[in-house]
C-alpha positions as CSV (number, residue, x, y, z in Angstrom):
1,M,-15.9,11.3,-17.7
2,M,-14.0,13.2,-19.8
3,L,-13.7,16.2,-17.1
4,R,-13.2,13.7,-14.4
5,R,-10.2,12.6,-16.4
6,S,-8.9,16.2,-17.4
7,L,-8.7,16.8,-13.5
8,V,-7.3,13.9,-12.7
9,Q,-4.5,14.5,-15.1
10,L,-4.2,17.5,-14.2
11,L,-3.4,16.4,-10.4
12,L,-1.0,14.2,-11.7
13,N,0.5,16.8,-13.4
14,A,0.5,19.0,-10.7
15,N,2.3,16.0,-8.3
16,R,5.2,15.5,-10.2
17,N,7.6,17.0,-8.2
18,S,6.1,15.4,-5.2
19,C,6.5,11.8,-6.7
20,P,9.5,9.6,-6.5
21,R,9.0,8.3,-9.7
22,Y,10.3,12.1,-10.3
23,G,13.1,12.1,-7.5
24,V,11.8,13.7,-4.5
25,S,10.6,11.7,-1.4
26,C,7.1,12.4,-0.5
27,E,4.8,10.3,-3.0
28,T,1.2,11.9,-3.2
29,H,-1.6,9.1,-5.1
30,V,-4.5,10.1,-6.9
31,R,-8.4,9.0,-5.3
32,G,-11.0,10.0,-7.8
33,I,-10.7,14.0,-7.8
34,G,-8.4,14.9,-4.9
35,T,-4.6,14.0,-4.0
36,T,-3.8,12.2,-0.4
37,P,-0.2,11.6,0.8
38,M,1.2,8.7,1.8
39,A,3.9,8.1,4.2
40,K,6.9,7.5,3.5
41,G,8.0,4.2,2.0
42,A,4.4,3.3,0.7
43,F,2.9,2.9,-2.6
44,N,0.3,1.8,-4.7
45,I,0.7,-1.1,-6.6
46,Q,-0.3,-0.7,-10.5
47,D,-0.3,-4.3,-11.8
48,E,1.1,-7.6,-11.4
49,E,4.7,-5.9,-13.2
50,D,4.5,-3.9,-10.5
51,F,4.2,-6.1,-7.4
52,T,6.6,-8.1,-8.5
53,D,9.3,-5.7,-9.1
54,R,8.5,-3.4,-6.0
55,V,7.4,-6.5,-3.4
56,L,8.6,-9.3,-3.9
57,K,12.0,-8.9,-5.9
58,S,12.4,-6.0,-2.6
59,S,15.4,-6.4,-0.5
60,T,13.6,-4.6,2.0
61,P,10.3,-6.3,3.9
62,V,7.2,-5.6,2.3
63,V,3.6,-5.4,4.5
64,V,1.2,-5.7,1.6
65,D,-2.1,-4.4,1.6
66,F,-5.5,-5.5,0.1
67,H,-7.8,-3.5,0.8
68,A,-11.5,-1.9,-1.8
69,Q,-12.4,1.8,-1.5
70,W,-16.4,1.0,-0.6
71,C,-14.9,-1.1,2.1
72,G,-15.0,0.7,5.8
73,P,-13.2,-1.5,7.6
74,C,-9.8,-0.8,5.2
75,K,-10.4,3.1,5.6
76,L,-9.5,2.2,9.0
77,L,-6.9,0.8,9.2
78,A,-5.0,2.1,6.5
79,P,-4.3,5.2,8.8
80,R,-2.7,2.6,11.3
81,L,-0.2,1.1,9.0
82,E,0.7,4.4,7.8
83,S,1.5,5.6,11.1
84,I,3.5,2.0,12.0
85,I,5.1,1.7,9.0
86,G,6.4,5.7,9.2
87,G,7.8,5.2,11.7
88,K,9.5,2.3,10.8
89,G,12.2,4.6,8.6
90,D,13.2,1.8,5.6
91,K,13.1,-1.2,7.5
92,V,9.6,-1.8,5.9
93,H,7.7,-1.0,3.2
94,L,3.8,0.0,2.9
95,A,2.2,-1.7,-1.0
96,K,-1.2,-0.8,-1.1
97,V,-2.9,-3.2,-3.6
98,D,-6.7,-2.2,-4.5
99,I,-8.7,-5.6,-5.2
100,D,-10.7,-3.8,-7.7
101,E,-7.8,-2.5,-9.8
102,V,-5.3,-6.0,-9.5
103,S,-8.1,-8.3,-8.9
104,D,-5.3,-10.8,-10.8
105,L,-3.8,-10.2,-6.9
106,A,-6.2,-10.5,-4.8
107,L,-7.3,-14.4,-6.6
108,E,-2.8,-15.1,-6.3
109,Y,-2.7,-14.5,-2.6
110,D,-6.6,-16.0,-1.9
111,V,-7.5,-13.1,-0.2
112,S,-11.6,-13.0,-0.1
113,A,-11.9,-10.7,2.4
114,V,-10.9,-6.5,3.2
115,P,-9.1,-5.6,4.6
116,S,-6.3,-8.4,4.4
117,V,-2.1,-7.9,5.1
118,L,0.1,-9.8,4.5
119,A,4.0,-9.5,5.4
120,I,6.2,-10.6,2.4
121,K,10.4,-10.8,2.7
122,D,12.6,-12.6,0.6
123,G,9.0,-12.6,-2.0
124,K,7.9,-15.1,0.3
125,V,4.5,-14.5,2.7
126,V,5.5,-15.1,6.3
127,D,2.1,-14.0,8.5
128,K,-0.9,-12.7,6.9
129,F,-3.7,-10.6,9.5
130,V,-7.3,-10.2,8.1
131,G,-9.9,-7.3,9.3
132,L,-9.5,-4.0,11.7
133,Q,-6.8,-4.9,13.9
134,E,-5.3,-2.9,17.1
135,E,-2.6,-0.4,17.3
136,S,-0.5,-3.1,19.3
137,R,-1.2,-5.8,17.6
138,I,-0.6,-4.6,13.7
139,E,3.1,-3.1,15.7
140,A,3.7,-6.4,16.3
141,F,3.0,-8.1,12.6
142,V,5.6,-5.2,11.8
143,N,8.0,-6.2,13.7
144,R,7.8,-9.4,14.0
145,L,8.3,-9.3,9.8
146,I,11.4,-6.2,10.9
147,G,13.0,-8.6,13.5
148,E,12.4,-6.6,16.4
């Protein structure tokens, strides 16, 4: 456990130059002991306060992906969401919520299955889907959110 914690800390320190919290546009997040780059405008939610600040108070519409590491369909949906939302520029952001790490949010938003995806605009849920979706349906979902 100590070795894993050391490796994760090493990776976090190594990625400081690519983290928006340190002034650069490309965010990198840690999963296990590896790093995975995320699309511009995508971020991981750390806790309820982070969700309030980055999602509910956002002036930009946000797609919220409730997922779990153990969920196969979640792993297939994530790159589709990132690709479509990444193609929209600054019109929409993607917030990722791991239900095992931030379970209170999942309960608050009645997430009973993963993946569950919410569209939030002006602090309110305006649309939702559950389960793996085809790219055309995800594109239509995002377009409705941003008014395209």
